[in-house]
Backbone as JSON, one array per atom type, in Angstrom:
{
  "sequence": "MSEEVQQNDRFWLYVGITVFVIVTGILLIKQSENEKFAPIKQQVEEENAQLNIRVLKNY",
  "N": [[-9.45, -41.14, 43.74], [-7.71, -40.65, 41.6], [-9.49, -39.66, 39.75], [-10.12, -37.13, 40.75], [-7.67, -35.8, 40.46], [-7.34, -35.8, 37.67], [-9.57, -34.29, 36.96], [-8.88, -31.85, 38.11], [-6.64, -31.21, 36.54], [-7.87, -30.83, 34.06], [-9.38, -28.6, 34.69], [-7.44, -26.52, 34.95], [-6.52, -26.57, 32.36], [-8.79, -25.69, 30.96], [-8.97, -23.13, 32.06], [-6.58, -22.01, 31.11], [-7.01, -22.12, 28.31], [-9.25, -20.45, 28.11], [-8.19, -17.98, 29.01], [-6.27, -17.58, 27.02], [-7.92, -17.32, 24.73], [-9.36, -15.0, 25.38], [-7.28, -13.06, 25.59], [-6.27, -13.19, 22.97], [-8.51, -12.31, 21.55], [-8.72, -9.65, 22.51], [-6.31, -8.59, 21.51], [-6.76, -8.83, 18.74], [-8.92, -7.08, 18.39], [-7.73, -4.69, 19.18], [-5.77, -4.43, 17.18], [-7.38, -4.13, 14.89], [-8.53, -1.68, 15.47], [-6.28, -0.02, 15.36], [-5.65, -0.2, 12.64], [-7.94, 0.92, 11.56], [-7.88, 3.59, 12.39], [-5.53, 4.53, 11.33], [-5.24, 6.22, 8.94], [-6.25, 8.65, 9.95], [-4.49, 9.17, 12.03], [-2.14, 9.55, 10.57], [-2.82, 11.86, 9.16], [-3.05, 13.72, 11.26], [-0.4, 13.74, 12.17], [0.84, 14.85, 9.91], [-0.35, 17.4, 9.9], [0.63, 18.39, 12.32], [3.34, 18.48, 11.69], [3.33, 20.46, 9.77], [2.55, 22.63, 11.29], [4.64, 22.96, 12.98], [6.53, 25.27, 13.3], [9.21, 27.37, 13.82], [9.53, 30.5, 15.25], [11.71, 33.05, 14.9], [13.01, 35.85, 16.39], [14.65, 38.84, 15.6], [16.55, 40.79, 17.55]],
  "CA": [[-8.41, -40.15, 43.89], [-7.19, -40.28, 40.28], [-10.52, -38.86, 39.08], [-9.98, -35.75, 41.23], [-6.47, -35.24, 39.87], [-7.6, -35.55, 36.26], [-10.52, -33.18, 36.9], [-8.1, -30.66, 38.41], [-5.83, -30.93, 35.36], [-8.76, -30.27, 33.04], [-9.76, -27.27, 35.13], [-6.38, -25.58, 34.57], [-6.51, -26.54, 30.9], [-9.89, -24.81, 30.57], [-8.6, -21.77, 32.45], [-5.56, -21.57, 30.18], [-7.63, -21.9, 27.01], [-10.1, -19.26, 28.24], [-7.32, -16.8, 29.06], [-5.69, -17.44, 25.68], [-8.96, -16.82, 23.82], [-9.66, -13.61, 25.75], [-6.14, -12.23, 25.21], [-6.24, -13.14, 21.52], [-9.61, -11.43, 21.13], [-8.35, -8.26, 22.8], [-5.27, -8.19, 20.56], [-7.36, -8.67, 17.41], [-9.71, -5.85, 18.41], [-6.78, -3.58, 19.23], [-5.15, -4.34, 15.86], [-8.35, -3.57, 13.94], [-8.67, -0.26, 15.78], [-5.1, 0.66, 14.84], [-5.78, -0.13, 11.19], [-9.06, 1.8, 11.23], [-7.53, 4.98, 12.66], [-4.22, 4.85, 10.76], [-5.26, 7.42, 8.1], [-6.46, 9.83, 10.79], [-3.24, 9.41, 12.74], [-1.2, 10.09, 9.59], [-3.23, 13.23, 8.89], [-2.7, 14.52, 12.43], [1.05, 13.9, 12.14], [1.17, 15.8, 8.84], [-0.75, 18.73, 10.36], [1.59, 18.8, 13.34], [4.6, 18.81, 11.01], [3.14, 21.75, 9.11], [2.42, 23.67, 12.31], [5.87, 23.0, 13.77], [7.35, 26.33, 12.73], [9.86, 28.17, 14.86], [9.59, 31.91, 14.94], [12.91, 33.65, 15.46], [13.0, 37.3, 16.36], [15.95, 39.51, 15.62], [16.51, 41.97, 18.43]],
  "C": [[-7.88, -39.71, 42.52], [-8.21, -39.47, 39.49], [-10.42, -37.39, 39.49], [-8.76, -35.07, 40.59], [-6.71, -34.91, 38.4], [-8.59, -34.39, 36.09], [-9.81, -31.85, 37.16], [-7.24, -30.27, 37.22], [-6.68, -30.32, 34.25], [-9.19, -28.87, 33.41], [-8.71, -26.25, 34.69], [-6.23, -25.48, 33.05], [-7.59, -25.59, 30.39], [-9.57, -23.36, 30.91], [-7.57, -21.22, 31.47], [-6.13, -21.27, 28.81], [-8.5, -20.64, 27.03], [-9.27, -17.98, 28.24], [-6.71, -16.54, 27.69], [-6.7, -16.84, 24.7], [-9.27, -15.35, 24.12], [-8.53, -12.68, 25.32], [-6.05, -12.1, 23.69], [-7.33, -12.23, 20.97], [-9.29, -9.97, 21.36], [-7.31, -7.77, 21.81], [-5.83, -7.98, 19.16], [-8.18, -7.38, 17.33], [-8.79, -4.64, 18.39], [-6.14, -3.37, 17.86], [-6.12, -3.73, 14.84], [-8.59, -2.09, 14.21], [-7.48, 0.52, 15.23], [-5.18, 0.82, 13.33], [-6.87, 0.86, 10.78], [-8.67, 3.27, 11.37], [-6.17, 5.38, 12.09], [-4.26, 6.07, 9.85], [-5.44, 8.71, 8.91], [-5.18, 10.17, 11.53], [-2.2, 10.03, 11.79], [-1.54, 11.55, 9.29], [-2.86, 14.15, 10.04], [-1.19, 14.76, 12.47], [1.49, 14.89, 11.07], [0.81, 17.23, 9.26], [0.22, 19.25, 11.43], [2.93, 19.19, 12.72], [4.49, 20.16, 10.32], [3.09, 22.9, 10.12], [3.69, 23.82, 13.15], [6.85, 24.0, 13.13], [7.92, 27.14, 13.89], [9.93, 29.61, 14.39], [10.79, 32.5, 15.66], [12.83, 35.16, 15.31], [14.41, 37.82, 16.39], [15.82, 40.76, 16.47], [17.64, 42.88, 18.14]]
}
């Protein structure tokens, strides 16, 4: 009986470690993508700021 309980405890430990590794991997990949596209994002923001001109007509 005690062997089954210990095996069950190890199962949840393995599940927890696996989930942690997967989530950490996803976060690392996401962070590297953000760093890779940061210059492009900055350029797009600058272009949008330059194009954000209001045209006022005098009637």
